[in-house]
N, C-alpha and C positions, 0 to 999 in steps of 0.2 A: 532482426531487431532483438535486442536483449530484453530480459524481463523488466528491468527498471524502466526502460523506455516505453515498453508496452503499458506498464502501470501508469506512468506519467500521461501517456496519450489518452488512456481510458478516463482518468480523472479530469483531464482538461476538457474532454468532450462532455462530461456529465455536469461539471461545476464551473461557475464563473470564478476561477481561482484568482485570488489576490496574491497568494504566496503558495508555492508548491515545491517541495524538495522530496525526492525519492532517493534513499540511500541504500545501497547494497551492503549489508553487514555480514554477508556470508563468510567472509574470510575469518571473522572472529569466532565462527562456530564450526570451522573445519574439524572433522574428527568426532564431532558429537553425534549422538543417535539422531537419525532423521535428516542429517545434513549430507547431501550428495557431494562427492568429490569434485564435480564440475562447478559447484557453487550455484549462484543465483537462487538461493533457497530462503534467505532471511533478509527482510527488508524493513525499513523504517520510512513512514510517510509523515511528513509535516505539511499540513495544509490549512489554509485560511480561505474560506469561501462564504459569502453571505447566506447561501442556502443552508449552511450548517448551524447558523446562529441560534435558531429557535429550537434546535433538537437537543434531546438529552444525549449524554455521552454514548449510551448504548445505541440510540437511533443514528448518531453520527457514524459509529463503527459499522452498523448494518448498511447504511447508505454507501459508505466507501467500499465495503465488500461487494455490494450489488453493482456498483459502478465498475469495479475491476472485473467482475464476472466470475461465475462458478468455475469455468475452465481454467482461468489463470489462478484463481484461489486454490484449485486442486493441484497446481504445479509448484506452489511454494509451501515451505514448511512453517514459516512464522512471519507475521506482519505486525509490527509495532505501529500504532497510530497516535499522532499528536494532532488534534483537530480543533479548530475554533471557527466561529462565525465572524 
């Protein structure tokens, strides 16, 4: 399973997603410091879930990072998050 699919699965298990998009933006960062040649290093998550509605922006990011898990977060270089409740 590729990392985008793993991120999607983790978020769908944690949140009641009304909208979820996981975009692999690694190709746009090829050759940059910290970007491995094999890709799967830079992602954008767009998510709408009711659980996120009452959270601050920082709390939303923390909840998403926690849902994805420390192991997966350690394997990616960058994660852009667009979240709403």
